[in-house]
MDAnalysis code that builds the backbone (N, CA, C; Angstrom):
import MDAnalysis as mda
import numpy as np

u = mda.Universe.empty(456, n_residues=152, atom_resindex=np.repeat(np.arange(152), 3), trajectory=True)
u.add_TopologyAttr("name", ["N", "CA", "C"] * 152)
u.add_TopologyAttr("resid", np.arange(1, 153))
u.add_TopologyAttr("resname", ["MET", "GLY", "GLU", "PHE", "PHE", "GLY", "SER", "ILE", "TYR", "CYS", "TRP", "PHE", "GLU", "ASP", "PHE", "PHE", "GLY", "ILE", "SER", "LEU", "ALA", "ASP", "TYR", "LEU", "TRP", "GLY", "GLN", "SER", "SER", "PRO", "LEU", "GLN", "MET", "GLU", "ASN", "MET", "PHE", "ILE", "GLY", "ILE", "GLY", "LEU", "SER", "MET", "ALA", "THR", "ILE", "SER", "ILE", "VAL", "VAL", "ALA", "VAL", "ILE", "PHE", "TYR", "TYR", "ILE", "ILE", "ASN", "HIS", "PRO", "ARG", "LEU", "ASN", "ASN", "TRP", "TRP", "GLY", "TRP", "GLY", "ILE", "PHE", "LEU", "VAL", "ILE", "ASN", "SER", "ILE", "ILE", "ASN", "PHE", "PHE", "VAL", "GLY", "TRP", "GLN", "TRP", "VAL", "LEU", "LYS", "ASP", "TYR", "TYR", "ALA", "GLY", "ASN", "MET", "ILE", "ILE", "ILE", "ASN", "PRO", "SER", "THR", "ASN", "ILE", "GLU", "GLU", "PRO", "LEU", "PRO", "ILE", "GLN", "GLU", "THR", "ASP", "ILE", "LEU", "CYS", "PHE", "GLY", "VAL", "SER", "ASP", "MET", "ILE", "ILE", "SER", "ILE", "VAL", "PHE", "PHE", "PHE", "ILE", "PHE", "SER", "MET", "ILE", "ILE", "LYS", "TRP", "TRP", "SER", "LYS", "SER", "CYS", "PRO", "THR", "ALA", "PRO", "PHE"])
u.atoms.positions = np.array([
    [-5.120, 84.934, -24.605],
    [-5.662, 86.217, -24.260],
    [-6.445, 86.152, -22.945],
    [-7.156, 85.054, -22.763],
    [-7.907, 84.868, -21.527],
    [-7.003, 84.771, -20.314],
    [-5.846, 84.145, -20.494],
    [-4.874, 84.050, -19.402],
    [-4.354, 85.435, -19.025],
    [-4.105, 86.286, -20.028],
    [-3.603, 87.631, -19.782],
    [-4.609, 88.440, -18.969],
    [-5.842, 88.536, -19.467],
    [-6.846, 89.319, -18.759],
    [-7.235, 88.670, -17.431],
    [-7.317, 87.345, -17.411],
    [-7.652, 86.659, -16.166],
    [-6.634, 86.912, -15.075],
    [-5.362, 86.925, -15.437],
    [-4.331, 87.181, -14.427],
    [-4.402, 88.618, -13.918],
    [-4.770, 89.552, -14.784],
    [-4.913, 90.947, -14.341],
    [-6.116, 91.095, -13.419],
    [-7.252, 90.544, -13.810],
    [-8.446, 90.658, -12.980],
    [-8.282, 89.930, -11.647],
    [-7.515, 88.865, -11.642],
    [-7.366, 88.099, -10.408],
    [-6.449, 88.776, -9.385],
    [-5.849, 89.906, -9.753],
    [-5.187, 90.712, -8.727],
    [-6.215, 91.183, -7.704],
    [-7.478, 91.254, -8.132],
    [-8.562, 91.746, -7.284],
    [-9.485, 90.633, -6.796],
    [-9.089, 89.368, -6.949],
    [-10.014, 88.283, -6.602],
    [-10.345, 88.245, -5.118],
    [-9.486, 88.768, -4.266],
    [-9.844, 88.859, -2.845],
    [-10.943, 89.892, -2.631],
    [-11.022, 90.852, -3.529],
    [-12.032, 91.908, -3.436],
    [-13.398, 91.420, -3.911],
    [-13.444, 90.733, -5.051],
    [-14.742, 90.289, -5.576],
    [-15.031, 88.816, -5.313],
    [-14.114, 88.082, -4.738],
    [-14.393, 86.722, -4.312],
    [-13.829, 85.648, -5.223],
    [-13.295, 84.621, -4.605],
    [-12.694, 83.513, -5.345],
    [-13.758, 82.704, -6.090],
    [-14.954, 82.603, -5.511],
    [-16.028, 81.862, -6.192],
    [-16.395, 82.521, -7.520],
    [-16.477, 83.853, -7.520],
    [-16.773, 84.560, -8.763],
    [-15.610, 84.450, -9.738],
    [-14.388, 84.504, -9.232],
    [-13.214, 84.355, -10.102],
    [-13.217, 82.978, -10.760],
    [-13.508, 81.932, -9.995],
    [-13.578, 80.584, -10.569],
    [-14.682, 80.489, -11.623],
    [-15.810, 81.127, -11.353],
    [-16.898, 81.119, -12.328],
    [-16.467, 81.811, -13.618],
    [-15.806, 82.953, -13.494],
    [-15.377, 83.692, -14.679],
    [-14.285, 82.955, -15.447],
    [-13.476, 82.173, -14.745],
    [-12.480, 81.338, -15.427],
    [-13.158, 80.192, -16.171],
    [-14.414, 79.878, -15.819],
    [-15.130, 78.775, -16.457],
    [-14.844, 77.448, -15.795],
    [-14.539, 77.475, -14.501],
    [-14.125, 76.260, -13.812],
    [-15.144, 75.707, -12.827],
    [-16.189, 76.453, -12.497],
    [-17.021, 75.983, -11.397],
    [-18.458, 75.646, -11.766],
    [-18.950, 76.084, -12.902],
    [-20.346, 75.855, -13.250],
    [-20.455, 75.059, -14.549],
    [-21.330, 74.059, -14.581],
    [-21.505, 73.310, -15.821],
    [-22.215, 74.128, -16.904],
    [-22.871, 75.215, -16.530],
    [-23.553, 76.062, -17.504],
    [-22.625, 77.084, -18.147],
    [-21.446, 77.274, -17.569],
    [-20.511, 78.280, -18.077],
    [-19.124, 77.661, -18.074],
    [-18.694, 77.170, -19.219],
    [-17.429, 76.436, -19.298],
    [-16.339, 77.199, -20.045],
    [-16.573, 78.475, -20.390],
    [-15.562, 79.234, -21.123],
    [-15.019, 80.359, -20.255],
    [-13.862, 80.828, -20.618],
    [-13.199, 81.898, -19.895],
    [-13.867, 83.226, -20.244],
    [-14.593, 83.803, -19.299],
    [-15.300, 85.060, -19.546],
    [-14.372, 86.273, -19.482],
    [-13.168, 86.091, -18.965],
    [-12.236, 87.214, -18.873],
    [-11.829, 87.721, -20.259],
    [-11.908, 86.873, -21.270],
    [-11.545, 87.286, -22.630],
    [-12.480, 88.397, -23.099],
    [-13.769, 88.143, -23.051],
    [-14.743, 89.133, -23.516],
    [-14.764, 90.390, -22.667],
    [-14.746, 90.208, -21.361],
    [-14.786, 91.363, -20.467],
    [-13.521, 92.198, -20.625],
    [-12.373, 91.558, -20.682],
    [-11.105, 92.281, -20.824],
    [-10.976, 92.980, -22.160],
    [-11.385, 92.309, -23.241],
    [-11.318, 92.950, -24.554],
    [-12.263, 94.140, -24.651],
    [-13.454, 94.025, -24.069],
    [-14.372, 95.164, -24.101],
    [-13.833, 96.316, -23.264],
    [-13.224, 96.018, -22.123],
    [-12.639, 97.066, -21.280],
    [-11.511, 97.771, -22.021],
    [-10.633, 97.023, -22.666],
    [-9.519, 97.622, -23.398],
    [-10.020, 98.420, -24.600],
    [-11.020, 97.907, -25.292],
    [-11.568, 98.606, -26.455],
    [-12.230, 99.918, -26.040],
    [-13.024, 99.888, -24.987],
    [-13.670, 101.115, -24.511],
    [-12.620, 102.123, -24.082],
    [-11.575, 101.668, -23.388],
    [-10.528, 102.579, -22.923],
    [-9.795, 103.235, -24.082],
    [-9.473, 102.472, -25.115],
    [-8.756, 103.070, -26.248],
    [-9.675, 103.972, -27.062],
    [-10.946, 103.624, -27.186],
    [-11.884, 104.480, -27.929],
    [-12.054, 105.820, -27.211],
    [-12.193, 105.803, -25.891],
    [-12.339, 107.058, -25.139],
    [-11.060, 107.892, -25.253],
    [-9.895, 107.252, -25.214],
    [-8.636, 107.985, -25.375],
    [-8.530, 108.592, -26.771],
    [-8.909, 107.858, -27.790],
    [-8.880, 108.385, -29.163],
    [-9.860, 109.543, -29.308],
    [-11.025, 109.427, -28.708],
    [-11.994, 110.528, -28.758],
    [-11.400, 111.776, -28.116],
    [-10.740, 111.614, -26.970],
    [-10.147, 112.778, -26.297],
    [-9.029, 113.408, -27.120],
    [-8.091, 112.596, -27.591],
    [-6.897, 113.132, -28.244],
    [-7.081, 113.502, -29.710],
    [-8.015, 112.862, -30.411],
    [-8.097, 113.079, -31.854],
    [-9.442, 113.573, -32.359],
    [-10.532, 113.328, -31.650],
    [-11.832, 113.780, -32.129],
    [-12.228, 115.090, -31.441],
    [-12.245, 115.104, -30.112],
    [-12.522, 116.350, -29.390],
    [-11.337, 117.297, -29.576],
    [-10.162, 116.892, -29.148],
    [-8.896, 117.556, -29.441],
    [-8.957, 119.081, -29.298],
    [-9.495, 119.549, -28.179],
    [-9.660, 120.985, -27.967],
    [-8.552, 121.521, -27.056],
    [-7.977, 122.690, -27.379],
    [-6.872, 123.218, -26.577],
    [-7.234, 123.490, -25.113],
    [-8.495, 123.799, -24.831],
    [-8.903, 124.029, -23.439],
    [-8.801, 122.767, -22.587],
    [-8.847, 121.623, -23.203],
    [-8.769, 120.359, -22.466],
    [-7.335, 119.860, -22.319],
    [-6.363, 120.644, -22.760],
    [-4.951, 120.237, -22.701],
    [-4.376, 120.489, -21.311],
    [-4.966, 119.848, -20.313],
    [-4.489, 119.930, -18.936],
    [-4.981, 118.699, -18.177],
    [-4.661, 118.635, -16.921],
    [-4.981, 117.424, -16.156],
    [-6.470, 117.245, -15.963],
    [-7.230, 118.322, -15.739],
    [-8.660, 118.154, -15.482],
    [-9.434, 117.791, -16.749],
    [-9.008, 118.287, -17.905],
    [-9.653, 117.893, -19.160],
    [-9.473, 116.407, -19.425],
    [-8.251, 115.954, -19.208],
    [-7.958, 114.535, -19.352],
    [-8.705, 113.731, -18.291],
    [-8.790, 114.286, -17.074],
    [-9.478, 113.602, -15.979],
    [-10.951, 113.390, -16.231],
    [-11.579, 114.321, -16.938],
    [-12.995, 114.156, -17.286],
    [-13.180, 112.895, -18.125],
    [-12.312, 112.710, -19.098],
    [-12.426, 111.529, -19.957],
    [-12.011, 110.257, -19.214],
    [-11.088, 110.369, -18.277],
    [-10.729, 109.225, -17.434],
    [-11.936, 108.768, -16.624],
    [-12.670, 109.713, -16.053],
    [-13.861, 109.384, -15.267],
    [-14.945, 108.790, -16.162],
    [-15.150, 109.371, -17.336],
    [-16.139, 108.824, -18.279],
    [-15.789, 107.381, -18.634],
    [-14.518, 107.134, -18.931],
    [-14.055, 105.783, -19.254],
    [-14.314, 104.826, -18.096],
    [-13.976, 105.241, -16.895],
    [-14.122, 104.340, -15.747],
    [-15.588, 104.052, -15.443],
    [-16.460, 105.042, -15.599],
    [-17.890, 104.820, -15.345],
    [-18.472, 103.858, -16.377],
    [-18.140, 104.055, -17.633],
    [-18.634, 103.146, -18.679],
    [-18.163, 101.722, -18.411],
    [-16.886, 101.568, -18.086],
    [-16.353, 100.223, -17.847],
    [-16.910, 99.600, -16.577],
    [-17.199, 100.397, -15.567],
    [-17.849, 99.862, -14.369],
    [-19.173, 99.217, -14.738],
    [-20.009, 99.951, -15.476],
    [-21.324, 99.421, -15.832],
    [-21.236, 98.223, -16.768],
    [-20.305, 98.238, -17.698],
    [-20.154, 97.102, -18.615],
    [-19.741, 95.844, -17.849],
    [-18.708, 95.946, -17.001],
    [-18.254, 94.783, -16.232],
    [-19.309, 94.277, -15.265],
    [-19.973, 95.188, -14.589],
    [-20.995, 94.832, -13.610],
    [-22.166, 94.139, -14.286],
    [-22.686, 94.727, -15.368],
    [-23.851, 94.170, -16.037],
    [-23.541, 92.874, -16.777],
    [-22.323, 92.749, -17.284],
    [-21.927, 91.534, -18.000],
    [-22.063, 90.312, -17.088],
    [-21.588, 90.448, -15.869],
    [-21.628, 89.334, -14.926],
    [-23.007, 89.219, -14.278],
    [-23.652, 90.357, -14.035],
    [-24.961, 90.348, -13.391],
    [-26.012, 89.636, -14.234],
    [-25.888, 89.720, -15.556],
    [-26.870, 89.030, -16.419],
    [-26.781, 87.516, -16.233],
    [-25.583, 86.977, -16.040],
    [-25.449, 85.542, -15.762],
    [-26.026, 85.189, -14.394],
    [-25.861, 86.084, -13.442],
    [-26.398, 85.868, -12.098],
    [-27.918, 85.783, -12.145],
    [-28.547, 86.729, -12.835],
    [-30.005, 86.731, -12.929],
    [-30.536, 85.626, -13.834],
    [-29.729, 85.161, -14.772],
    [-30.151, 84.060, -15.647],
    [-30.080, 82.712, -14.932],
    [-29.487, 82.681, -13.752],
    [-29.386, 81.428, -12.996],
    [-28.263, 80.526, -13.459],
    [-27.259, 81.092, -14.110],
    [-26.151, 80.289, -14.619],
    [-25.089, 79.992, -13.560],
    [-25.139, 80.650, -12.439],
    [-24.110, 80.483, -11.412],
    [-24.522, 79.376, -10.450],
    [-24.425, 78.152, -10.968],
    [-24.801, 76.983, -10.169],
    [-23.670, 75.967, -10.198],
    [-23.768, 75.013, -9.287],
    [-22.860, 73.868, -9.262],
    [-23.720, 72.637, -8.974],
    [-23.323, 71.511, -9.503],
    [-24.052, 70.269, -9.239],
    [-23.343, 69.530, -8.118],
    [-24.053, 69.312, -7.043],
    [-23.498, 68.593, -5.893],
    [-23.240, 67.147, -6.301],
    [-21.983, 66.667, -6.216],
    [-21.685, 65.306, -6.691],
    [-22.348, 64.203, -5.868],
    [-22.632, 64.461, -4.618],
    [-23.219, 63.400, -3.794],
    [-24.724, 63.263, -3.998],
    [-25.397, 64.365, -4.334],
    [-26.851, 64.300, -4.485],
    [-27.328, 64.549, -5.914],
    [-26.439, 64.991, -6.798],
    [-26.782, 65.355, -8.174],
    [-27.873, 66.438, -8.253],
    [-27.859, 67.321, -7.280],
    [-28.815, 68.423, -7.241],
    [-28.070, 69.724, -7.509],
    [-28.690, 70.597, -8.311],
    [-28.084, 71.897, -8.587],
    [-28.173, 72.790, -7.365],
    [-27.055, 73.425, -7.034],
    [-27.003, 74.362, -5.919],
    [-26.374, 75.653, -6.418],
    [-26.824, 76.784, -5.886],
    [-26.214, 78.047, -6.329],
    [-24.791, 78.189, -5.797],
    [-23.947, 78.807, -6.594],
    [-22.592, 79.112, -6.139],
    [-22.670, 80.183, -5.051],
    [-21.701, 80.214, -4.150],
    [-21.732, 81.224, -3.079],
    [-21.284, 82.603, -3.585],
    [-22.071, 83.145, -4.507],
    [-21.779, 84.453, -5.100],
    [-22.960, 85.361, -4.799],
    [-22.658, 86.526, -4.273],
    [-23.686, 87.509, -3.944],
    [-23.652, 88.656, -4.948],
    [-24.705, 89.467, -4.949],
    [-24.734, 90.640, -5.825],
    [-23.636, 91.631, -5.462],
    [-23.256, 91.676, -4.200],
    [-22.169, 92.586, -3.800],
    [-20.834, 92.150, -4.403],
    [-20.641, 90.836, -4.576],
    [-19.426, 90.351, -5.241],
    [-19.386, 90.838, -6.691],
    [-20.531, 90.827, -7.330],
    [-20.608, 91.260, -8.722],
    [-20.398, 92.767, -8.813],
    [-20.923, 93.501, -7.851],
    [-20.688, 94.945, -7.796],
    [-19.196, 95.235, -7.592],
    [-18.551, 94.456, -6.730],
    [-17.110, 94.605, -6.514],
    [-16.326, 94.257, -7.773],
    [-16.823, 93.315, -8.563],
    [-16.167, 93.017, -9.832],
    [-16.258, 94.214, -10.768],
    [-17.410, 94.895, -10.790],
    [-17.549, 96.106, -11.592],
    [-16.557, 97.175, -11.172],
    [-16.344, 97.312, -9.865],
    [-15.352, 98.270, -9.365],
    [-13.951, 97.849, -9.797],
    [-13.666, 96.564, -9.772],
    [-12.364, 96.061, -10.219],
    [-12.158, 96.361, -11.703],
    [-13.204, 96.164, -12.498],
    [-13.128, 96.477, -13.929],
    [-12.868, 97.966, -14.126],
    [-13.480, 98.789, -13.289],
    [-13.281, 100.226, -13.364],
    [-11.827, 100.602, -13.052],
    [-11.255, 100.016, -12.023],
    [-9.873, 100.318, -11.639],
    [-8.900, 99.882, -12.734],
    [-9.117, 98.707, -13.283],
    [-8.237, 98.217, -14.352],
    [-8.369, 99.095, -15.590],
    [-9.577, 99.573, -15.870],
    [-9.762, 100.445, -17.038],
    [-9.040, 101.777, -16.858],
    [-8.911, 102.255, -15.636],
    [-8.151, 103.480, -15.378],
    [-6.688, 103.270, -15.749],
    [-6.149, 102.126, -15.385],
    [-4.756, 101.813, -15.722],
    [-4.584, 101.717, -17.237],
    [-5.502, 101.019, -17.912],
    [-5.416, 100.882, -19.363],
    [-5.564, 102.231, -20.056],
    [-6.476, 103.080, -19.575],
    [-6.650, 104.401, -20.163],
    [-5.372, 105.223, -20.022],
    [-4.740, 105.146, -18.870],
    [-3.486, 105.871, -18.661],
    [-2.408, 105.375, -19.622],
    [-2.277, 104.066, -19.754],
    [-1.263, 103.499, -20.656],
    [-1.545, 103.899, -22.105],
    [-2.801, 103.760, -22.541],
    [-3.143, 104.146, -23.907],
    [-2.903, 105.631, -24.133],
    [-3.200, 106.449, -23.134],
    [-2.971, 107.896, -23.261],
    [-1.498, 108.204, -23.459],
    [-0.653, 107.530, -22.690],
    [0.783, 107.785, -22.809],
    [1.325, 107.340, -24.176],
    [0.678, 106.360, -24.782],
    [1.128, 105.869, -26.082],
    [0.667, 106.774, -27.223],
    [-0.586, 107.228, -27.202],
    [-1.145, 107.925, -28.367],
    [-1.155, 109.438, -28.259],
    [-0.822, 110.009, -27.134],
    [-0.969, 111.452, -26.970],
    [0.000, 112.278, -27.809],
    [1.103, 111.752, -28.188],
    [2.153, 112.523, -28.849],
    [1.773, 113.039, -30.229],
    [0.802, 112.431, -30.880],
    [0.415, 112.835, -32.225],
    [-0.813, 113.749, -32.232],
    [-1.312, 114.095, -31.053],
    [-2.438, 114.996, -30.958],
    [-1.994, 116.428, -31.240],
    [-2.768, 117.175, -32.011],
    [-2.387, 118.545, -32.353],
    [-2.610, 119.520, -31.200],
    [-3.694, 119.346, -30.440],
    [-4.035, 120.309, -29.392],
    [-3.784, 119.806, -27.982],
    [-3.656, 118.521, -27.772],
    [-3.553, 117.981, -26.413],
    [-2.349, 117.063, -26.193],
    [-1.181, 117.334, -26.751],
    [-0.075, 116.394, -26.576],
    [0.549, 116.393, -25.180],
    [0.245, 117.397, -24.372],
    [0.831, 117.435, -23.035],
    [-0.145, 117.022, -21.942],
    [-1.401, 116.714, -22.289],
    [-2.363, 116.268, -21.286],
    [-2.053, 114.818, -20.944],
    [-2.047, 114.408, -19.732],
    [-2.454, 115.086, -18.509],
    [-1.322, 115.843, -17.801],
    [-0.117, 115.782, -18.308],
    [1.008, 116.430, -17.597],
    [1.372, 117.751, -18.229],
])
């Protein structure tokens, strides 16, 4: 599962930085040895499907059966996922977990990751969540009583 989400997120690694991508893969810091893409990707997919289910089956109002009604929920989904992805990685940054041990001196040094890289990762999470929301919408919309034609 980590390979699946990691490969999707790494489409944007030039945007948020290879150092951050290596950290999220669990390859560059002795304090973080697990693949973080699993948790981040699963939370992004879960939030996207929950927002789609809320739109199609809980709210399910005929006035929202058009592109802008669907677009409101797309924006809500993307904003939530932006903050989740951004804060998930930012907490490790502020905790001081993004370090590497220099092999020649055995001294801890910070990885070359900036807060802007983490912000760009949040934007990447937002873009990927838009794609997932669209896919989930196309799969589940047909059984909705009031909104089966949204967004088209």
